[in-house]
C-alpha positions as CSV (number, residue, x, y, z in Angstrom):
1,X,-13.8,14.8,-1.6
2,X,-13.4,15.0,-5.3
3,X,-15.2,12.5,-7.3
4,X,-12.4,9.9,-7.8
5,X,-11.7,9.5,-4.4
6,X,-15.5,9.5,-3.4
7,X,-15.6,6.6,-5.9
8,X,-12.8,4.9,-4.0
9,X,-14.8,5.5,-1.1
10,X,-18.1,4.0,-2.7
11,X,-16.0,0.5,-3.7
12,X,-14.0,0.3,-0.3
13,X,-15.8,1.7,2.3
14,X,-15.7,5.5,3.6
15,X,-12.3,6.8,5.5
16,X,-11.3,6.3,8.6
17,X,-8.5,7.1,10.7
18,X,-7.5,10.8,9.1
19,X,-4.5,12.3,9.7
20,X,-3.4,15.5,8.8
21,X,-0.7,15.9,6.0
22,X,1.9,18.7,7.1
23,X,2.7,21.1,4.1
24,X,6.3,20.0,4.4
25,X,5.2,16.6,2.8
26,X,3.5,18.1,0.1
27,X,6.3,20.1,-0.4
28,X,8.6,17.0,-0.4
29,X,6.6,15.1,-2.9
30,X,5.7,17.6,-5.6
31,X,7.0,16.3,-8.9
32,X,7.3,12.8,-7.4
33,X,3.9,11.8,-7.0
34,X,0.7,12.7,-8.6
35,X,-1.0,15.8,-8.0
36,X,-4.4,14.4,-7.4
37,X,-2.8,12.4,-4.7
38,X,-1.4,15.7,-2.9
39,X,-4.5,17.4,-3.3
40,X,-6.4,14.5,-1.5
41,X,-3.4,14.4,1.1
42,X,-3.8,18.4,1.4
43,X,-7.6,18.3,2.0
44,X,-8.3,14.8,3.7
45,X,-5.0,13.4,5.1
46,X,-3.6,10.1,5.0
47,X,-6.4,7.9,6.1
48,X,-7.9,4.2,5.8
49,X,-10.5,3.4,3.9
50,X,-13.4,0.5,4.3
51,X,-12.5,0.0,8.0
52,X,-9.1,0.2,7.2
53,X,-8.9,-2.7,4.6
54,X,-7.1,-0.3,2.2
55,X,-4.6,2.6,3.3
56,X,-3.0,5.5,1.9
57,X,0.0,6.2,3.9
58,X,2.7,8.6,4.3
59,X,5.7,7.5,1.9
60,X,8.2,9.2,4.3
61,X,7.6,6.7,7.0
62,X,7.9,3.6,4.8
63,X,11.0,4.8,3.2
64,X,13.1,1.9,5.5
65,X,10.3,-0.8,3.7
66,X,10.7,0.3,0.1
67,X,14.9,-0.2,0.8
68,X,14.3,-3.4,2.6
69,X,12.1,-4.7,-0.4
70,X,13.7,-3.1,-3.4
71,X,17.6,-2.6,-2.5
72,X,20.1,-4.7,-4.8
73,X,16.9,-5.6,-7.0
74,X,16.2,-4.8,-10.4
75,X,13.5,-2.7,-9.4
76,X,15.8,-0.1,-7.8
77,X,17.8,0.1,-10.9
78,X,14.6,1.2,-13.0
79,X,13.3,3.9,-10.8
80,X,12.8,5.6,-7.7
81,X,9.8,4.3,-5.7
82,X,7.7,5.4,-3.2
83,X,5.1,3.5,-1.2
84,X,1.8,5.5,-1.5
85,X,-0.4,2.8,-0.1
86,X,-1.2,-0.7,1.3
87,X,-3.8,-3.1,2.5
88,X,-4.4,-4.4,5.7
89,X,-2.5,-7.7,5.2
90,X,0.3,-5.8,3.7
91,X,-0.1,-5.6,-0.2
92,X,2.3,-2.7,-1.0
93,X,1.4,-0.1,-3.9
94,X,4.4,1.5,-5.3
95,X,4.5,5.0,-7.4
96,X,7.7,5.2,-9.9
97,X,8.8,8.7,-10.6
98,X,9.1,7.6,-13.9
99,X,6.9,4.5,-14.3
100,X,3.9,5.6,-11.9
101,X,1.9,2.8,-10.6
102,X,4.1,0.2,-12.1
103,X,4.4,-2.1,-9.1
104,X,2.7,-4.2,-6.1
105,X,4.3,-5.8,-3.9
106,X,2.4,-9.0,-1.7
107,X,4.5,-9.0,1.2
108,X,3.0,-12.2,3.1
109,X,4.1,-14.2,-0.2
110,X,7.1,-12.3,-1.1
111,X,6.0,-11.9,-4.9
112,X,5.5,-8.9,-6.9
113,X,3.6,-7.7,-10.3
114,X,4.5,-5.1,-12.6
115,X,2.6,-3.1,-15.2
116,X,3.6,-0.7,-17.8
117,X,1.5,2.8,-17.9
118,X,0.6,4.3,-21.1
119,X,1.8,7.5,-19.8
120,X,5.1,8.5,-19.5
121,X,6.9,12.2,-18.6
122,X,4.8,15.1,-18.2
123,X,1.6,12.6,-18.8
124,X,2.4,10.3,-15.9
125,X,-0.4,11.5,-13.6
126,X,-3.0,10.7,-16.0
127,X,-2.4,7.1,-14.9
128,X,-3.2,7.7,-11.3
129,X,-7.1,7.6,-11.7
130,X,-6.7,4.3,-13.3
131,X,-4.8,3.0,-10.7
132,X,-6.9,4.4,-7.8
133,X,-10.0,3.0,-9.6
134,X,-8.4,-0.5,-10.2
135,X,-8.2,-0.8,-6.1
136,X,-10.9,-3.3,-4.9
137,X,-12.4,-5.2,-2.1
138,X,-11.5,-8.6,-3.4
139,X,-7.6,-7.6,-4.0
140,X,-7.0,-6.3,-0.7
141,X,-8.7,-9.0,1.3
142,X,-6.4,-12.2,1.7
143,X,-8.6,-15.2,1.6
144,X,-11.6,-13.4,2.7
145,X,-10.2,-13.0,6.0
146,X,-10.6,-9.1,6.6
147,X,-14.1,-9.1,8.0
148,X,-13.3,-12.3,10.4
149,X,-10.0,-10.6,11.7
150,X,-11.8,-7.6,12.3
151,X,-14.3,-9.0,14.4
152,X,-12.0,-11.0,16.2
153,X,-8.8,-8.8,16.7
154,X,-10.9,-5.2,16.3
155,X,-10.1,-2.4,14.3
156,X,-6.7,-1.5,12.8
157,X,-4.7,1.9,13.9
158,X,-3.0,3.8,11.3
159,X,0.4,2.3,12.2
160,X,-1.2,-1.2,12.2
161,X,-1.9,-4.3,9.8
162,X,-3.2,-7.9,10.5
163,X,-0.1,-10.5,10.3
164,X,0.5,-14.2,10.5
165,X,2.7,-15.5,13.1
166,X,4.4,-17.5,12.1
167,X,4.7,-15.9,9.0
168,X,3.8,-17.9,5.8
169,X,7.0,-17.9,4.4
170,X,8.7,-19.5,7.4
171,X,5.9,-22.1,7.0
172,X,3.0,-20.8,9.0
173,X,-0.5,-22.0,7.6
174,X,-1.9,-18.7,7.0
175,X,-5.1,-19.0,8.8
176,X,-7.3,-16.9,10.9
177,X,-6.0,-18.2,14.5
178,X,-2.5,-16.9,13.1
179,X,-3.2,-13.6,12.8
180,X,-2.2,-10.7,15.1
181,X,-2.3,-7.2,14.9
182,X,1.4,-5.9,14.3
183,X,3.1,-2.7,13.8
184,X,3.1,-2.3,9.6
185,X,6.4,-0.5,9.0
186,X,8.2,-3.2,11.6
187,X,6.3,-6.2,10.5
188,X,6.9,-5.1,6.3
189,X,10.7,-4.8,7.2
190,X,10.8,-8.3,8.5
191,X,8.9,-10.1,5.9
192,X,11.5,-8.7,3.4
193,X,14.3,-10.3,5.1
194,X,12.4,-13.8,4.7
195,X,12.5,-14.8,1.3
196,X,13.7,-13.5,-2.1
197,X,11.2,-11.3,-3.9
198,X,9.9,-13.2,-7.1
199,X,7.2,-12.9,-9.9
200,X,3.5,-13.5,-8.7
201,X,2.6,-16.6,-10.8
């Protein structure tokens, strides 16, 4: 594992649930996603880190999620986004083909934050290390619930997340007792229908 991803593993925890990435997926995203990410896919696949609190995912599987959240928003007018990573609780990390790591959505609260990279054009990839090194346990652990959820519900599969039922945006209390294992693509698509996306305050 190269130094950048080794540092992520040191901060978050070692990889888990590795899935081999076919060459067709590497070719599909050349010139669209950072070369360091594609090289990691090629060598180590898509995987979770830290017992599954953070996941590098197959963007193709999440295209419907991107559409559900971003269609008919200002974001879709600014760039072409790909979902490259997510948390166990549905924080979603997007890479824009023109703007890099410029968008994060907290799905359970229907809120987003944006950032502007100092890199652009041919230098856009240079912003990827900063993005990856910004990932922390705290920023992916909603209400310090990951370890209690892991103990109560067990480890997540690659296609699962911890979801609140009822959802917080439907008035759910957002407590440990309301957490369940849910399919990530289906649940994230469902959450997109509950409320308009708004800036995180």
